[in-house]
N, C-alpha and C positions, 0 to 999 in steps of 0.2 A: 776192131786194131787195140791191142795192149799195150801198157806203159812197158819202156824197155826196161831190161834186169840184165844183171851179169851173165854171160854166156858159160858155158860150159867149156871152152877151148875147142870144140869141133861142131860145125854146123849138120852135121848130120845126128850128131848125140842131142843138140839143141833142138832140133825138130823132133827126135824121139821122144824127149824129156816134157816139151809143148803137146804133145798128141797124148800123154798119158795123163798130162794135168787139164789141159784146157778142152780138149776135145772130149774125151772120156767123160767129164764132170759135166758138159752141157748136154750131150747125146749120147744115146745107145749106138754105140757104132757096132754093124754088123761082121764087119770082115777088117783084115790089115788095112793100113793104107796104100792106095796104089800110088805110087811115086810117080812125079815127072821128070823128066831128065835134066840134070843142071849141068850149066857150063859157068864156070867161077874163076876165071883168069886173074882177078883183082882182088881189092881188098874186101867189098863186100860179097859174102855168099848167100845163096838162096836156095832154099830148101822148098817143095811144094807136092802135098800128096792130099788124096781125097780117097773117102769111104761112102758107101751108102748108110744111114741112121733111121731110125723111126722112134719118134718119141711123142707120146700120148694120141696115138693110132695114125699121128702124119709120117709119110716116109720123104726123103729127101737126100740130099749129098751134102757132107761135111768136106769145106775145102780148106786146109790150114797152109799157112804161105808162113816160113821162119826165117828172118833176114837176120845173118850174124854178121858181126865187124868191131872191130876195135874193141873188145871186151863186152859188147853188149848183145843183147838179142831182143827182137821184135818180132811178135807174132799177132798175125793176120786171120781171124777166123770168120769165113763164109759160110753160112747154111742156106741152102738153096731147096723149093720145091719143086719136084720136076713138072707138076701137075698145075697147069696154069690156063684160066679161062678166060678167052674173051668175049664179054658181054658186052651188048651194044649200049 
């Protein structure tokens, strides 16, 4: 989770700017984000997208959630690793 910053006036523009700075600085994404449908009837707007990445030989999925409202935006970045092991 990142500290809130001033928004760009549009939830989609906020997400795109955050994707370019936060996600692309953290990992090497291989495709454009796959966006999740958003239904934002009220004050806060939420945009979410994900894309596969590879970093230092590890593969995973980057998920970015951008929450916009009242002139601010907050970003949450989740990096997942699809390979998990269950060792006793």
